[in-house]
TORKOL-4160 file (C-alpha; in steps of 0.2 Angstrom, whole numbers, padded with zeros to 4 digits, m for minus):
117
<pt num="1" X="m0166" Y="0506" Z="0274"/>
<pt num="2" X="m0175" Y="0512" Z="0259"/>
<pt num="3" X="m0164" Y="0509" Z="0244"/>
<pt num="4" X="m0167" Y="0514" Z="0226"/>
<pt num="5" X="m0155" Y="0510" Z="0212"/>
<pt num="6" X="m0158" Y="0518" Z="0195"/>
<pt num="7" X="m0150" Y="0512" Z="0179"/>
<pt num="8" X="m0152" Y="0512" Z="0160"/>
<pt num="9" X="m0148" Y="0530" Z="0156"/>
<pt num="10" X="m0135" Y="0535" Z="0142"/>
<pt num="11" X="m0131" Y="0546" Z="0127"/>
<pt num="12" X="m0144" Y="0545" Z="0113"/>
<pt num="13" X="m0148" Y="0556" Z="0098"/>
<pt num="14" X="m0164" Y="0565" Z="0096"/>
<pt num="15" X="m0178" Y="0553" Z="0092"/>
<pt num="16" X="m0170" Y="0539" Z="0101"/>
<pt num="17" X="m0176" Y="0528" Z="0115"/>
<pt num="18" X="m0171" Y="0522" Z="0132"/>
<pt num="19" X="m0178" Y="0511" Z="0145"/>
<pt num="20" X="m0174" Y="0516" Z="0163"/>
<pt num="21" X="m0175" Y="0504" Z="0178"/>
<pt num="22" X="m0177" Y="0507" Z="0196"/>
<pt num="23" X="m0173" Y="0492" Z="0208"/>
<pt num="24" X="m0181" Y="0495" Z="0225"/>
<pt num="25" X="m0178" Y="0487" Z="0242"/>
<pt num="26" X="m0181" Y="0491" Z="0260"/>
<pt num="27" X="m0200" Y="0494" Z="0259"/>
<pt num="28" X="m0215" Y="0485" Z="0253"/>
<pt num="29" X="m0214" Y="0490" Z="0235"/>
<pt num="30" X="m0230" Y="0481" Z="0230"/>
<pt num="31" X="m0240" Y="0493" Z="0242"/>
<pt num="32" X="m0232" Y="0509" Z="0236"/>
<pt num="33" X="m0236" Y="0521" Z="0222"/>
<pt num="34" X="m0220" Y="0525" Z="0213"/>
<pt num="35" X="m0214" Y="0541" Z="0204"/>
<pt num="36" X="m0201" Y="0546" Z="0192"/>
<pt num="37" X="m0193" Y="0564" Z="0193"/>
<pt num="38" X="m0179" Y="0572" Z="0184"/>
<pt num="39" X="m0167" Y="0586" Z="0186"/>
<pt num="40" X="m0160" Y="0596" Z="0171"/>
<pt num="41" X="m0144" Y="0605" Z="0173"/>
<pt num="42" X="m0146" Y="0621" Z="0184"/>
<pt num="43" X="m0164" Y="0617" Z="0187"/>
<pt num="44" X="m0175" Y="0609" Z="0201"/>
<pt num="45" X="m0183" Y="0593" Z="0202"/>
<pt num="46" X="m0197" Y="0590" Z="0190"/>
<pt num="47" X="m0211" Y="0577" Z="0192"/>
<pt num="48" X="m0212" Y="0566" Z="0176"/>
<pt num="49" X="m0223" Y="0552" Z="0180"/>
<pt num="50" X="m0231" Y="0541" Z="0193"/>
<pt num="51" X="m0240" Y="0524" Z="0195"/>
<pt num="52" X="m0251" Y="0517" Z="0208"/>
<pt num="53" X="m0246" Y="0501" Z="0218"/>
<pt num="54" X="m0255" Y="0489" Z="0207"/>
<pt num="55" X="m0248" Y="0496" Z="0191"/>
<pt num="56" X="m0265" Y="0499" Z="0182"/>
<pt num="57" X="m0266" Y="0518" Z="0184"/>
<pt num="58" X="m0253" Y="0531" Z="0179"/>
<pt num="59" X="m0250" Y="0550" Z="0176"/>
<pt num="60" X="m0238" Y="0560" Z="0165"/>
<pt num="61" X="m0231" Y="0577" Z="0164"/>
<pt num="62" X="m0238" Y="0586" Z="0149"/>
<pt num="63" X="m0220" Y="0587" Z="0142"/>
<pt num="64" X="m0218" Y="0568" Z="0141"/>
<pt num="65" X="m0236" Y="0563" Z="0138"/>
<pt num="66" X="m0237" Y="0551" Z="0123"/>
<pt num="67" X="m0218" Y="0548" Z="0123"/>
<pt num="68" X="m0215" Y="0540" Z="0140"/>
<pt num="69" X="m0223" Y="0524" Z="0148"/>
<pt num="70" X="m0221" Y="0520" Z="0166"/>
<pt num="71" X="m0223" Y="0502" Z="0172"/>
<pt num="72" X="m0218" Y="0491" Z="0186"/>
<pt num="73" X="m0215" Y="0473" Z="0190"/>
<pt num="74" X="m0220" Y="0470" Z="0208"/>
<pt num="75" X="m0213" Y="0452" Z="0208"/>
<pt num="76" X="m0196" Y="0459" Z="0205"/>
<pt num="77" X="m0198" Y="0476" Z="0215"/>
<pt num="78" X="m0193" Y="0485" Z="0199"/>
<pt num="79" X="m0200" Y="0501" Z="0191"/>
<pt num="80" X="m0197" Y="0506" Z="0173"/>
<pt num="81" X="m0199" Y="0521" Z="0162"/>
<pt num="82" X="m0199" Y="0517" Z="0143"/>
<pt num="83" X="m0194" Y="0533" Z="0134"/>
<pt num="84" X="m0197" Y="0536" Z="0115"/>
<pt num="85" X="m0194" Y="0550" Z="0103"/>
<pt num="86" X="m0182" Y="0558" Z="0115"/>
<pt num="87" X="m0179" Y="0577" Z="0114"/>
<pt num="88" X="m0164" Y="0587" Z="0120"/>
<pt num="89" X="m0175" Y="0595" Z="0133"/>
<pt num="90" X="m0177" Y="0577" Z="0141"/>
<pt num="91" X="m0158" Y="0578" Z="0146"/>
<pt num="92" X="m0158" Y="0576" Z="0165"/>
<pt num="93" X="m0153" Y="0565" Z="0179"/>
<pt num="94" X="m0168" Y="0554" Z="0182"/>
<pt num="95" X="m0173" Y="0548" Z="0199"/>
<pt num="96" X="m0186" Y="0536" Z="0206"/>
<pt num="97" X="m0195" Y="0538" Z="0222"/>
<pt num="98" X="m0211" Y="0533" Z="0231"/>
<pt num="99" X="m0227" Y="0542" Z="0228"/>
<pt num="100" X="m0223" Y="0555" Z="0241"/>
<pt num="101" X="m0207" Y="0561" Z="0233"/>
<pt num="102" X="m0208" Y="0578" Z="0240"/>
<pt num="103" X="m0204" Y="0572" Z="0257"/>
<pt num="104" X="m0193" Y="0558" Z="0252"/>
<pt num="105" X="m0175" Y="0558" Z="0259"/>
<pt num="106" X="m0166" Y="0543" Z="0253"/>
<pt num="107" X="m0163" Y="0546" Z="0235"/>
<pt num="108" X="m0153" Y="0535" Z="0224"/>
<pt num="109" X="m0139" Y="0540" Z="0213"/>
<pt num="110" X="m0150" Y="0543" Z="0198"/>
<pt num="111" X="m0146" Y="0539" Z="0180"/>
<pt num="112" X="m0140" Y="0552" Z="0167"/>
<pt num="113" X="m0150" Y="0554" Z="0151"/>
<pt num="114" X="m0142" Y="0565" Z="0138"/>
<pt num="115" X="m0150" Y="0568" Z="0121"/>
<pt num="116" X="m0139" Y="0576" Z="0109"/>
<pt num="117" X="m0134" Y="0576" Z="0091"/>
């Protein structure tokens, strides 16, 4: 029943920006903390950022701190990740999930971010 649809990825040059979106359904989005994770080629899932249900508290991995901003629109059941100053090491498939992502089972398709010159 839980459905998450990521979008907004693409190919950008180093220093560029993208805004990722995650459309959620099948659960009470406004009561759920949300998370962005990513998977680089040949690597496991890496936690990127999370945000509490009300959208007023957030956390970031050291690797993206100061460059990425997580936000949400509870009226639209949508989670966002604004990414600036992108680096080649940001290249990955980005996924959204509820806060308890380590036990999450119904992942969306993810959205590919490729940072290359």
